[in-house]
All heavy atoms as a GROMACS GRO file, in nm:
protein
  609
    1MET      N    1  15.639  33.809  16.377
    1MET     CA    2  15.596  33.715  16.274
    1MET      C    3  15.442  33.740  16.277
    1MET      O    4  15.376  33.750  16.374
    1MET     CB    5  15.617  33.577  16.320
    1MET     CG    6  15.568  33.468  16.230
    1MET     SD    7  15.653  33.314  16.237
    1MET     CE    8  15.581  33.232  16.390
    2SER      N    9  15.383  33.728  16.145
    2SER     CA   10  15.242  33.750  16.132
    2SER      C   11  15.171  33.626  16.168
    2SER      O   12  15.219  33.511  16.150
    2SER     CB   13  15.214  33.802  15.991
    2SER     OG   14  15.247  33.696  15.910
    3LYS      N   15  15.040  33.638  16.205
    3LYS     CA   16  14.953  33.522  16.247
    3LYS      C   17  14.910  33.464  16.113
    3LYS      O   18  14.890  33.536  16.015
    3LYS     CB   19  14.842  33.556  16.324
    3LYS     CG   20  14.872  33.607  16.454
    3LYS     CD   21  14.752  33.640  16.537
    3LYS     CE   22  14.788  33.685  16.671
    3LYS     NZ   23  14.663  33.718  16.765
    4LYS      N   24  14.917  33.320  16.112
    4LYS     CA   25  14.884  33.250  15.993
    4LYS      C   26  14.756  33.172  16.027
    4LYS      O   27  14.741  33.118  16.129
    4LYS     CB   28  14.989  33.156  15.948
    4LYS     CG   29  15.116  33.235  15.913
    4LYS     CD   30  15.213  33.138  15.836
    4LYS     CE   31  15.355  33.202  15.823
    4LYS     NZ   32  15.346  33.343  15.754
    5ARG      N   33  14.666  33.169  15.927
    5ARG     CA   34  14.555  33.073  15.931
    5ARG      C   35  14.578  32.952  15.853
    5ARG      O   36  14.582  32.953  15.732
    5ARG     CB   37  14.429  33.158  15.882
    5ARG     CG   38  14.389  33.268  15.962
    5ARG     CD   39  14.236  33.296  15.947
    5ARG     NE   40  14.196  33.411  16.015
    5ARG     CZ   41  14.158  33.409  16.147
    5ARG    NH1   42  14.138  33.301  16.208
    5ARG    NH2   43  14.113  33.524  16.206
    6LEU      N   44  14.593  32.841  15.926
    6LEU     CA   45  14.623  32.715  15.857
    6LEU      C   46  14.483  32.627  15.859
    6LEU      O   47  14.467  32.556  15.953
    6LEU     CB   48  14.724  32.636  15.951
    6LEU     CG   49  14.854  32.721  15.973
    6LEU    CD1   50  14.950  32.639  16.054
    6LEU    CD2   51  14.925  32.754  15.835
    7GLN      N   52  14.415  32.645  15.738
    7GLN     CA   53  14.288  32.583  15.730
    7GLN      C   54  14.289  32.471  15.644
    7GLN      O   55  14.201  32.386  15.633
    7GLN     CB   56  14.184  32.689  15.695
    7GLN     CG   57  14.168  32.794  15.804
    7GLN     CD   58  14.058  32.899  15.772
    7GLN    OE1   59  14.028  32.920  15.647
    7GLN    NE2   60  14.020  32.970  15.875
    8THR      N   61  14.380  32.472  15.543
    8THR     CA   62  14.388  32.359  15.448
    8THR      C   63  14.527  32.302  15.454
    8THR      O   64  14.616  32.344  15.502
    8THR     CB   65  14.358  32.414  15.302
    8THR    OG1   66  14.479  32.511  15.269
    8THR    CG2   67  14.240  32.496  15.291
    9LEU      N   68  14.535  32.181  15.381
    9LEU     CA   69  14.662  32.105  15.377
    9LEU      C   70  14.765  32.198  15.300
    9LEU      O   71  14.875  32.200  15.343
    9LEU     CB   72  14.653  31.970  15.309
    9LEU     CG   73  14.548  31.880  15.388
    9LEU    CD1   74  14.538  31.742  15.311
    9LEU    CD2   75  14.619  31.849  15.523
   10GLY      N   76  14.718  32.269  15.193
   10GLY     CA   77  14.804  32.358  15.132
   10GLY      C   78  14.859  32.471  15.221
   10GLY      O   79  14.981  32.509  15.215
   11ASP      N   80  14.782  32.527  15.311
   11ASP     CA   81  14.828  32.622  15.400
   11ASP      C   82  14.930  32.562  15.504
   11ASP      O   83  15.032  32.635  15.524
   11ASP     CB   84  14.711  32.669  15.496
   11ASP     CG   85  14.598  32.751  15.428
   11ASP    OD1   86  14.629  32.802  15.309
   11ASP    OD2   87  14.494  32.758  15.474
   12VAL      N   88  14.917  32.436  15.550
   12VAL     CA   89  15.011  32.373  15.635
   12VAL      C   90  15.138  32.344  15.551
   12VAL      O   91  15.245  32.354  15.608
   12VAL     CB   92  14.959  32.241  15.686
   12VAL    CG1   93  15.053  32.170  15.769
   12VAL    CG2   94  14.832  32.268  15.780
   13ARG      N   95  15.124  32.297  15.433
   13ARG     CA   96  15.249  32.278  15.351
   13ARG      C   97  15.334  32.405  15.336
   13ARG      O   98  15.443  32.396  15.350
   13ARG     CB   99  15.210  32.220  15.211
   13ARG     CG  100  15.336  32.200  15.121
   13ARG     CD  101  15.276  32.149  14.989
   13ARG     NE  102  15.192  32.233  14.914
   13ARG     CZ  103  15.219  32.366  14.856
   13ARG    NH1  104  15.339  32.403  14.863
   13ARG    NH2  105  15.131  32.433  14.798
   14ARG      N  106  15.263  32.511  15.301
   14ARG     CA  107  15.330  32.635  15.285
   14ARG      C  108  15.396  32.681  15.416
   14ARG      O  109  15.517  32.738  15.416
   14ARG     CB  110  15.247  32.749  15.228
   14ARG     CG  111  15.218  32.732  15.083
   14ARG     CD  112  15.131  32.840  15.025
   14ARG     NE  113  14.996  32.839  15.072
   14ARG     CZ  114  14.898  32.774  15.024
   14ARG    NH1  115  14.923  32.686  14.931
   14ARG    NH2  116  14.781  32.771  15.076
   15TYR      N  117  15.326  32.664  15.529
   15TYR     CA  118  15.377  32.695  15.669
   15TYR      C  119  15.507  32.620  15.692
   15TYR      O  120  15.604  32.671  15.737
   15TYR     CB  121  15.269  32.670  15.766
   15TYR     CG  122  15.318  32.693  15.913
   15TYR    CD1  123  15.345  32.825  15.956
   15TYR    CD2  124  15.341  32.586  15.990
   15TYR    CE1  125  15.384  32.849  16.087
   15TYR    CE2  126  15.382  32.612  16.119
   15TYR     CZ  127  15.397  32.741  16.162
   15TYR     OH  128  15.451  32.744  16.294
   16LEU      N  129  15.495  32.485  15.669
   16LEU     CA  130  15.621  32.410  15.700
   16LEU      C  131  15.735  32.438  15.604
   16LEU      O  132  15.846  32.439  15.646
   16LEU     CB  133  15.581  32.251  15.675
   16LEU     CG  134  15.482  32.199  15.784
   16LEU    CD1  135  15.439  32.058  15.737
   16LEU    CD2  136  15.563  32.198  15.920
   17ALA      N  137  15.707  32.474  15.480
   17ALA     CA  138  15.811  32.514  15.383
   17ALA      C  139  15.886  32.633  15.435
   17ALA      O  140  15.999  32.660  15.435
   17ALA     CB  141  15.764  32.532  15.249
   18GLY      N  142  15.803  32.729  15.489
   18GLY     CA  143  15.849  32.852  15.542
   18GLY      C  144  15.927  32.838  15.666
   18GLY      O  145  16.042  32.895  15.688
   19LEU      N  146  15.877  32.736  15.756
   19LEU     CA  147  15.964  32.698  15.870
   19LEU      C  148  16.101  32.647  15.832
   19LEU      O  149  16.200  32.687  15.881
   19LEU     CB  150  15.895  32.599  15.949
   19LEU     CG  151  15.788  32.647  16.046
   19LEU    CD1  152  15.719  32.521  16.124
   19LEU    CD2  153  15.842  32.740  16.161
   20LEU      N  154  16.098  32.561  15.735
   20LEU     CA  155  16.232  32.503  15.696
   20LEU      C  156  16.326  32.606  15.635
   20LEU      O  157  16.439  32.604  15.674
   20LEU     CB  158  16.200  32.391  15.592
   20LEU     CG  159  16.321  32.314  15.542
   20LEU    CD1  160  16.398  32.253  15.667
   20LEU    CD2  161  16.277  32.203  15.448
   21ASN      N  162  16.267  32.688  15.564
   21ASN     CA  163  16.343  32.801  15.505
   21ASN      C  164  16.400  32.896  15.613
   21ASN      O  165  16.519  32.927  15.615
   21ASN     CB  166  16.267  32.892  15.403
   21ASN     CG  167  16.227  32.819  15.270
   21ASN    OD1  168  16.298  32.726  15.242
   21ASN    ND2  169  16.125  32.863  15.219
   22ARG      N  170  16.321  32.929  15.718
   22ARG     CA  171  16.371  33.002  15.830
   22ARG      C  172  16.476  32.923  15.914
   22ARG      O  173  16.576  32.996  15.960
   22ARG     CB  174  16.253  33.035  15.912
   22ARG     CG  175  16.156  33.138  15.844
   22ARG     CD  176  16.029  33.178  15.923
   22ARG     NE  177  16.078  33.240  16.056
   22ARG     CZ  178  16.001  33.220  16.158
   22ARG    NH1  179  15.891  33.158  16.164
   22ARG    NH2  180  16.046  33.274  16.275
   23PHE      N  181  16.456  32.805  15.926
   23PHE     CA  182  16.551  32.722  16.003
   23PHE      C  183  16.689  32.720  15.913
   23PHE      O  184  16.792  32.744  15.982
   23PHE     CB  185  16.496  32.579  16.010
   23PHE     CG  186  16.611  32.477  16.079
   23PHE    CD1  187  16.637  32.502  16.212
   23PHE    CD2  188  16.666  32.385  15.998
   23PHE    CE1  189  16.729  32.414  16.274
   23PHE    CE2  190  16.755  32.304  16.066
   23PHE     CZ  191  16.797  32.315  16.194
   24GLU      N  192  16.682  32.688  15.787
   24GLU     CA  193  16.796  32.695  15.706
   24GLU      C  194  16.868  32.830  15.715
   24GLU      O  195  16.994  32.844  15.707
   24GLU     CB  196  16.771  32.654  15.566
   24GLU     CG  197  16.742  32.502  15.570
   24GLU     CD  198  16.687  32.445  15.426
   24GLU    OE1  199  16.660  32.543  15.344
   24GLU    OE2  200  16.683  32.333  15.405
   25ALA      N  201  16.799  32.932  15.710
   25ALA     CA  202  16.849  33.075  15.733
   25ALA      C  203  16.892  33.109  15.874
   25ALA      O  204  16.938  33.216  15.894
   25ALA     CB  205  16.747  33.175  15.681
   26LYS      N  206  16.872  33.020  15.965
   26LYS     CA  207  16.916  33.032  16.109
   26LYS      C  208  16.837  33.141  16.174
   26LYS      O  209  16.883  33.209  16.277
   26LYS     CB  210  17.069  33.053  16.111
   26LYS     CG  211  17.152  32.952  16.052
   26LYS     CD  212  17.278  32.915  16.112
   26LYS     CE  213  17.369  32.819  16.044
   26LYS     NZ  214  17.324  32.702  16.000
   27GLU      N  215  16.717  33.161  16.122
   27GLU     CA  216  16.617  33.254  16.195
   27GLU      C  217  16.546  33.190  16.311
   27GLU      O  218  16.506  33.256  16.395
   27GLU     CB  219  16.522  33.296  16.092
   27GLU     CG  220  16.582  33.393  15.977
   27GLU     CD  221  16.485  33.429  15.872
   27GLU    OE1  222  16.368  33.407  15.891
   27GLU    OE2  223  16.528  33.475  15.771
   28ILE      N  224  16.531  33.062  16.315
   28ILE     CA  225  16.477  32.982  16.417
   28ILE      C  226  16.570  32.868  16.447
   28ILE      O  227  16.638  32.813  16.366
   28ILE     CB  228  16.334  32.932  16.392
   28ILE    CG1  229  16.332  32.838  16.264
   28ILE    CG2  230  16.240  33.052  16.367
   28ILE    CD1  231  16.195  32.777  16.245
   29ASP      N  232  16.549  32.824  16.580
   29ASP     CA  233  16.635  32.706  16.628
   29ASP      C  234  16.558  32.579  16.590
   29ASP      O  235  16.439  32.568  16.563
   29ASP     CB  236  16.674  32.721  16.761
   29ASP     CG  237  16.559  32.730  16.868
   29ASP    OD1  238  16.449  32.688  16.828
   29ASP    OD2  239  16.586  32.776  16.982
   30GLU      N  240  16.632  32.468  16.618
   30GLU     CA  241  16.585  32.333  16.602
   30GLU      C  242  16.462  32.300  16.691
   30GLU      O  243  16.374  32.229  16.642
   30GLU     CB  244  16.701  32.237  16.613
   30GLU     CG  245  16.657  32.087  16.573
   30GLU     CD  246  16.768  31.988  16.593
   30GLU    OE1  247  16.880  32.031  16.608
   30GLU    OE2  248  16.745  31.876  16.594
   31VAL      N  249  16.476  32.351  16.811
   31VAL     CA  250  16.366  32.314  16.912
   31VAL      C  251  16.234  32.380  16.855
   31VAL      O  252  16.131  32.311  16.864
   31VAL     CB  253  16.406  32.374  17.056
   31VAL    CG1  254  16.291  32.361  17.146
   31VAL    CG2  255  16.523  32.303  17.100
   32HIS      N  256  16.243  32.509  16.808
   32HIS     CA  257  16.121  32.570  16.768
   32HIS      C  258  16.070  32.492  16.631
   32HIS      O  259  15.953  32.467  16.619
   32HIS     CB  260  16.137  32.706  16.733
   32HIS     CG  261  16.021  32.784  16.682
   32HIS    ND1  262  16.006  32.810  16.553
   32HIS    CD2  263  15.910  32.840  16.742
   32HIS    CE1  264  15.894  32.877  16.527
   32HIS    NE2  265  15.834  32.894  16.643
   33LEU      N  266  16.163  32.463  16.545
   33LEU     CA  267  16.125  32.395  16.433
   33LEU      C  268  16.055  32.259  16.466
   33LEU      O  269  15.943  32.229  16.400
   33LEU     CB  270  16.245  32.361  16.338
   33LEU     CG  271  16.232  32.282  16.217
   33LEU    CD1  272  16.144  32.356  16.117
   33LEU    CD2  273  16.365  32.226  16.159
   34LYS      N  274  16.107  32.184  16.542
   34LYS     CA  275  16.056  32.050  16.587
   34LYS      C  276  15.915  32.065  16.643
   34LYS      O  277  15.813  31.994  16.615
   34LYS     CB  278  16.133  31.970  16.675
   34LYS     CG  279  16.263  31.911  16.604
   34LYS     CD  280  16.352  31.845  16.704
   34LYS     CE  281  16.474  31.783  16.642
   34LYS     NZ  282  16.549  31.702  16.739
   35ALA      N  283  15.893  32.170  16.738
   35ALA     CA  284  15.770  32.184  16.810
   35ALA      C  285  15.652  32.226  16.705
   35ALA      O  286  15.548  32.179  16.711
   35ALA     CB  287  15.780  32.291  16.914
   36ALA      N  288  15.693  32.320  16.617
   36ALA     CA  289  15.601  32.366  16.522
   36ALA      C  290  15.575  32.260  16.413
   36ALA      O  291  15.453  32.249  16.373
   36ALA     CB  292  15.652  32.491  16.440
   37ALA      N  293  15.666  32.180  16.376
   37ALA     CA  294  15.636  32.067  16.282
   37ALA      C  295  15.547  31.970  16.348
   37ALA      O  296  15.458  31.912  16.298
   37ALA     CB  297  15.768  32.004  16.238
   38TYR      N  298  15.571  31.940  16.485
   38TYR     CA  299  15.487  31.852  16.547
   38TYR      C  300  15.328  31.897  16.549
   38TYR      O  301  15.233  31.816  16.517
   38TYR     CB  302  15.537  31.824  16.691
   38TYR     CG  303  15.460  31.738  16.776
   38TYR    CD1  304  15.454  31.599  16.761
   38TYR    CD2  305  15.365  31.792  16.871
   38TYR    CE1  306  15.375  31.512  16.847
   38TYR    CE2  307  15.294  31.701  16.952
   38TYR     CZ  308  15.295  31.576  16.937
   38TYR     OH  309  15.213  31.500  17.009
   39VAL      N  310  15.316  32.009  16.594
   39VAL     CA  311  15.180  32.067  16.586
   39VAL      C  312  15.124  32.071  16.454
   39VAL      O  313  15.003  32.038  16.440
   39VAL     CB  314  15.182  32.204  16.651
   39VAL    CG1  315  15.050  32.274  16.640
   39VAL    CG2  316  15.232  32.203  16.800
   40ALA      N  317  15.202  32.114  16.352
   40ALA     CA  318  15.145  32.105  16.219
   40ALA      C  319  15.103  31.962  16.171
   40ALA      O  320  15.008  31.945  16.087
   40ALA     CB  321  15.250  32.165  16.115
   41ASN      N  322  15.182  31.867  16.217
   41ASN     CA  323  15.141  31.726  16.173
   41ASN      C  324  15.010  31.692  16.249
   41ASN      O  325  14.934  31.628  16.178
   41ASN     CB  326  15.252  31.634  16.235
   41ASN     CG  327  15.232  31.494  16.182
   41ASN    OD1  328  15.202  31.471  16.071
   41ASN    ND2  329  15.247  31.399  16.271
   42ILE      N  330  14.989  31.730  16.370
   42ILE     CA  331  14.863  31.704  16.434
   42ILE      C  332  14.751  31.774  16.361
   42ILE      O  333  14.636  31.726  16.327
   42ILE     CB  334  14.865  31.757  16.580
   42ILE    CG1  335  14.960  31.663  16.657
   42ILE    CG2  336  14.729  31.742  16.640
   42ILE    CD1  337  14.987  31.711  16.794
   43LEU      N  338  14.773  31.909  16.325
   43LEU     CA  339  14.664  31.987  16.238
   43LEU      C  340  14.646  31.922  16.109
   43LEU      O  341  14.531  31.912  16.067
   43LEU     CB  342  14.728  32.125  16.225
   43LEU     CG  343  14.634  32.226  16.149
   43LEU    CD1  344  14.501  32.233  16.225
   43LEU    CD2  345  14.699  32.357  16.141
   44THR      N  346  14.743  31.870  16.045
   44THR     CA  347  14.721  31.793  15.923
   44THR      C  348  14.633  31.676  15.939
   44THR      O  349  14.539  31.658  15.855
   44THR     CB  350  14.863  31.740  15.861
   44THR    OG1  351  14.946  31.855  15.840
   44THR    CG2  352  14.837  31.657  15.742
   45GLY      N  353  14.651  31.603  16.038
   45GLY     CA  354  14.556  31.482  16.057
   45GLY      C  355  14.416  31.532  16.095
   45GLY      O  356  14.320  31.478  16.042
   46THR      N  357  14.403  31.652  16.161
   46THR     CA  358  14.279  31.699  16.199
   46THR      C  359  14.190  31.751  16.066
   46THR      O  360  14.080  31.735  16.046
   46THR     CB  361  14.289  31.816  16.302
   46THR    OG1  362  14.356  31.763  16.411
   46THR    CG2  363  14.155  31.874  16.342
   47ILE      N  364  14.273  31.818  15.982
   47ILE     CA  365  14.212  31.866  15.852
   47ILE      C  366  14.158  31.749  15.771
   47ILE      O  367  14.056  31.756  15.723
   47ILE     CB  368  14.327  31.956  15.781
   47ILE    CG1  369  14.341  32.083  15.852
   47ILE    CG2  370  14.271  31.979  15.635
   47ILE    CD1  371  14.462  32.175  15.800
   48LYS      N  372  14.254  31.639  15.769
   48LYS     CA  373  14.214  31.538  15.682
   48LYS      C  374  14.085  31.468  15.745
   48LYS      O  375  13.997  31.429  15.671
   48LYS     CB  376  14.324  31.433  15.688
   48LYS     CG  377  14.446  31.470  15.589
   48LYS     CD  378  14.546  31.354  15.593
   48LYS     CE  379  14.654  31.392  15.506
   48LYS     NZ  380  14.772  31.288  15.504
   49ASP      N  381  14.082  31.446  15.874
   49ASP     CA  382  13.968  31.386  15.934
   49ASP      C  383  13.842  31.483  15.914
   49ASP      O  384  13.734  31.421  15.885
   49ASP     CB  385  13.985  31.366  16.091
   49ASP     CG  386  14.097  31.267  16.121
   49ASP    OD1  387  14.130  31.188  16.027
   49ASP    OD2  388  14.127  31.256  16.235
   50SER      N  389  13.861  31.605  15.926
   50SER     CA  390  13.745  31.693  15.904
   50SER      C  391  13.683  31.688  15.762
   50SER      O  392  13.575  31.675  15.741
   50SER     CB  393  13.782  31.845  15.939
   50SER     OG  394  13.814  31.852  16.081
   51GLU      N  395  13.784  31.687  15.659
   51GLU     CA  396  13.737  31.675  15.524
   51GLU      C  397  13.664  31.546  15.497
   51GLU      O  398  13.570  31.536  15.434
   51GLU     CB  399  13.866  31.692  15.432
   51GLU     CG  400  13.913  31.828  15.428
   51GLU     CD  401  14.036  31.844  15.346
   51GLU    OE1  402  14.090  31.736  15.304
   51GLU    OE2  403  14.096  31.950  15.326
   52LEU      N  404  13.718  31.437  15.565
   52LEU     CA  405  13.662  31.306  15.548
   52LEU      C  406  13.523  31.308  15.610
   52LEU      O  407  13.424  31.257  15.544
   52LEU     CB  408  13.739  31.188  15.604
   52LEU     CG  409  13.696  31.050  15.605
   52LEU    CD1  410  13.678  31.012  15.447
   52LEU    CD2  411  13.792  30.961  15.659
   53GLU      N  412  13.505  31.368  15.721
   53GLU     CA  413  13.379  31.367  15.793
   53GLU      C  414  13.282  31.436  15.707
   53GLU      O  415  13.157  31.407  15.690
   53GLU     CB  416  13.393  31.437  15.918
   53GLU     CG  417  13.263  31.449  16.009
   53GLU     CD  418  13.281  31.505  16.138
   53GLU    OE1  419  13.380  31.599  16.160
   53GLU    OE2  420  13.205  31.475  16.234
   54GLU      N  421  13.311  31.557  15.645
   54GLU     CA  422  13.221  31.633  15.563
   54GLU      C  423  13.186  31.557  15.437
   54GLU      O  424  13.063  31.561  15.405
   54GLU     CB  425  13.299  31.758  15.524
   54GLU     CG  426  13.313  31.870  15.629
   54GLU     CD  427  13.390  31.984  15.592
   54GLU    OE1  428  13.420  32.011  15.470
   54GLU    OE2  429  13.431  32.061  15.682
   55ARG      N  430  13.277  31.487  15.380
   55ARG     CA  431  13.244  31.396  15.254
   55ARG      C  432  13.141  31.290  15.303
   55ARG      O  433  13.047  31.276  15.226
   55ARG     CB  434  13.366  31.338  15.205
   55ARG     CG  435  13.459  31.431  15.130
   55ARG     CD  436  13.584  31.371  15.082
   55ARG     NE  437  13.552  31.277  14.985
   55ARG     CZ  438  13.641  31.184  14.942
   55ARG    NH1  439  13.756  31.175  14.978
   55ARG    NH2  440  13.606  31.095  14.841
   56ILE      N  441  13.165  31.234  15.416
   56ILE     CA  442  13.074  31.116  15.464
   56ILE      C  443  12.939  31.182  15.486
   56ILE      O  444  12.843  31.124  15.437
   56ILE     CB  445  13.128  31.046  15.583
   56ILE    CG1  446  13.249  30.963  15.545
   56ILE    CG2  447  13.019  30.969  15.650
   56ILE    CD1  448  13.320  30.912  15.667
   57GLN      N  449  12.928  31.302  15.545
   57GLN     CA  450  12.792  31.358  15.570
   57GLN      C  451  12.728  31.399  15.442
   57GLN      O  452  12.600  31.382  15.431
   57GLN     CB  453  12.814  31.492  15.649
   57GLN     CG  454  12.852  31.460  15.793
   57GLN     CD  455  12.869  31.580  15.868
   57GLN    OE1  456  12.904  31.686  15.822
   57GLN    NE2  457  12.894  31.568  16.009
   58ARG      N  458  12.797  31.447  15.340
   58ARG     CA  459  12.733  31.469  15.208
   58ARG      C  460  12.689  31.349  15.147
   58ARG      O  461  12.577  31.350  15.095
   58ARG     CB  462  12.833  31.546  15.123
   58ARG     CG  463  12.859  31.691  15.158
   58ARG     CD  464  12.931  31.769  15.043
   58ARG     NE  465  13.060  31.712  15.005
   58ARG     CZ  466  13.176  31.738  15.055
   58ARG    NH1  467  13.191  31.828  15.155
   58ARG    NH2  468  13.286  31.683  15.010
   59LEU      N  469  12.759  31.240  15.147
   59LEU     CA  470  12.717  31.118  15.095
   59LEU      C  471  12.592  31.056  15.166
   59LEU      O  472  12.503  31.003  15.102
   59LEU     CB  473  12.834  31.017  15.097
   59LEU     CG  474  12.945  31.033  15.000
   59LEU    CD1  475  13.050  30.936  15.022
   59LEU    CD2  476  12.886  31.013  14.853
   60GLU      N  477  12.593  31.058  15.308
   60GLU     CA  478  12.478  31.024  15.369
   60GLU      C  479  12.357  31.098  15.337
   60GLU      O  480  12.249  31.046  15.322
   60GLU     CB  481  12.500  31.026  15.523
   60GLU     CG  482  12.602  30.934  15.569
   60GLU     CD  483  12.643  30.939  15.704
   60GLU    OE1  484  12.635  31.039  15.774
   60GLU    OE2  485  12.700  30.837  15.775
   61GLU      N  486  12.368  31.231  15.329
   61GLU     CA  487  12.256  31.316  15.286
   61GLU      C  488  12.204  31.280  15.144
   61GLU      O  489  12.088  31.277  15.119
   61GLU     CB  490  12.304  31.466  15.300
   61GLU     CG  491  12.181  31.557  15.270
   61GLU     CD  492  12.068  31.554  15.382
   61GLU    OE1  493  12.107  31.514  15.492
   61GLU    OE2  494  11.954  31.574  15.361
   62GLN      N  495  12.303  31.256  15.061
   62GLN     CA  496  12.268  31.225  14.918
   62GLN      C  497  12.189  31.095  14.918
   62GLN      O  498  12.087  31.075  14.842
   62GLN     CB  499  12.388  31.213  14.834
   62GLN     CG  500  12.365  31.187  14.679
   62GLN     CD  501  12.493  31.178  14.610
   62GLN    OE1  502  12.604  31.187  14.655
   62GLN    NE2  503  12.480  31.163  14.473
   63LEU      N  504  12.233  30.985  15.002
   63LEU     CA  505  12.164  30.861  14.996
   63LEU      C  506  12.031  30.877  15.048
   63LEU      O  507  11.935  30.814  15.010
   63LEU     CB  508  12.245  30.758  15.071
   63LEU     CG  509  12.379  30.702  15.014
   63LEU    CD1  510  12.453  30.622  15.104
   63LEU    CD2  511  12.328  30.625  14.887
   64LYS      N  512  12.019  30.956  15.160
   64LYS     CA  513  11.889  30.986  15.225
   64LYS      C  514  11.794  31.045  15.126
   64LYS      O  515  11.677  31.010  15.110
   64LYS     CB  516  11.919  31.079  15.342
   64LYS     CG  517  11.784  31.104  15.422
   64LYS     CD  518  11.813  31.200  15.529
   64LYS     CE  519  11.695  31.272  15.593
   64LYS     NZ  520  11.719  31.370  15.696
   65ASN      N  521  11.840  31.146  15.057
   65ASN     CA  522  11.752  31.211  14.960
   65ASN      C  523  11.720  31.124  14.841
   65ASN      O  524  11.607  31.125  14.802
   65ASN     CB  525  11.827  31.340  14.895
   65ASN     CG  526  11.844  31.446  15.004
   65ASN    OD1  527  11.752  31.445  15.094
   65ASN    ND2  528  11.941  31.538  14.986
   66GLU      N  529  11.814  31.035  14.795
   66GLU     CA  530  11.781  30.946  14.689
   66GLU      C  531  11.683  30.833  14.743
   66GLU      O  532  11.582  30.792  14.670
   66GLU     CB  533  11.906  30.874  14.632
   66GLU     CG  534  11.988  30.971  14.544
   66GLU     CD  535  12.119  30.909  14.514
   66GLU    OE1  536  12.143  30.797  14.533
   66GLU    OE2  537  12.200  30.976  14.450
   67GLY      N  538  11.693  30.796  14.863
   67GLY     CA  539  11.602  30.699  14.918
   67GLY      C  540  11.458  30.756  14.937
   67GLY      O  541  11.369  30.694  14.912
   68ASN      N  542  11.441  30.888  14.959
   68ASN     CA  543  11.315  30.957  14.963
   68ASN      C  544  11.252  30.962  14.833
   68ASN      O  545  11.136  30.988  14.825
   68ASN     CB  546  11.331  31.090  15.035
   68ASN     CG  547  11.355  31.080  15.183
   68ASN    OD1  548  11.328  30.977  15.249
   68ASN    ND2  549  11.418  31.183  15.237
   69ASN      N  550  11.332  30.974  14.732
   69ASN     CA  551  11.283  30.988  14.596
   69ASN      C  552  11.260  30.860  14.529
   69ASN      O  553  11.226  30.850  14.408
   69ASN     CB  554  11.376  31.059  14.509
   69ASN     CG  555  11.385  31.210  14.551
   69ASN    OD1  556  11.301  31.265  14.600
   69ASN    ND2  557  11.510  31.267  14.540
   70GLY      N  558  11.280  30.735  14.607
   70GLY     CA  559  11.255  30.608  14.540
   70GLY      C  560  11.378  30.560  14.459
   70GLY      O  561  11.362  30.452  14.404
   71LYS      N  562  11.484  30.626  14.456
   71LYS     CA  563  11.595  30.571  14.377
   71LYS      C  564  11.669  30.478  14.460
   71LYS      O  565  11.750  30.401  14.394
   71LYS     CB  566  11.689  30.698  14.339
   71LYS     CG  567  11.609  30.796  14.251
   71LYS     CD  568  11.720  30.903  14.213
   71LYS     CE  569  11.658  30.999  14.130
   71LYS     NZ  570  11.734  31.121  14.101
   72TYR      N  571  11.664  30.477  14.588
   72TYR     CA  572  11.748  30.397  14.663
   72TYR      C  573  11.661  30.334  14.765
   72TYR      O  574  11.587  30.391  14.838
   72TYR     CB  575  11.872  30.479  14.731
   72TYR     CG  576  11.940  30.390  14.827
   72TYR    CD1  577  12.044  30.297  14.789
   72TYR    CD2  578  11.915  30.397  14.972
   72TYR    CE1  579  12.110  30.232  14.878
   72TYR    CE2  580  11.987  30.318  15.055
   72TYR     CZ  581  12.085  30.228  15.011
   72TYR     OH  582  12.155  30.155  15.106
   73ARG      N  583  11.668  30.196  14.792
   73ARG     CA  584  11.578  30.125  14.880
   73ARG      C  585  11.681  30.042  14.957
   73ARG      O  586  11.748  29.956  14.898
   73ARG     CB  587  11.471  30.042  14.825
   73ARG     CG  588  11.376  30.120  14.736
   73ARG     CD  589  11.247  30.154  14.818
   73ARG     NE  590  11.151  30.208  14.749
   73ARG     CZ  591  11.093  30.331  14.776
   73ARG    NH1  592  11.111  30.393  14.885
   73ARG    NH2  593  10.996  30.371  14.705
   74ALA      N  594  11.691  30.043  15.086
   74ALA     CA  595  11.756  29.956  15.176
   74ALA      C  596  11.700  29.832  15.163
   74ALA      O  597  11.587  29.803  15.165
   74ALA     CB  598  11.757  29.996  15.322
   75ALA      N  599  11.789  29.725  15.168
   75ALA     CA  600  11.743  29.581  15.167
   75ALA      C  601  11.667  29.549  15.301
   75ALA      O  602  11.707  29.595  15.410
   75ALA     CB  603  11.859  29.479  15.160
   76SER      N  604  11.564  29.470  15.289
   76SER     CA  605  11.485  29.450  15.411
   76SER      C  606  11.496  29.298  15.445
   76SER      O  607  11.546  29.218  15.370
   76SER     CB  608  11.338  29.482  15.394
   76SER     OG  609  11.289  29.460  15.265
   0.00000   0.00000   0.00000
């Protein structure tokens, strides 16, 4: 089996679909399917958290830049 880079939710979705297809074709057993699906679920959460963290950082930077340009003033 080739190594897969699971970096996006789409990657994980395709990986899980492939696993299910392999399970239905009796190429992998239920134990392997469950273990891989469990890890993929954890990875899904990690990807979502990372994407959210990046979005927050961009928003914070945007607010900081707007504040420096006089467009945004924090309440005092």
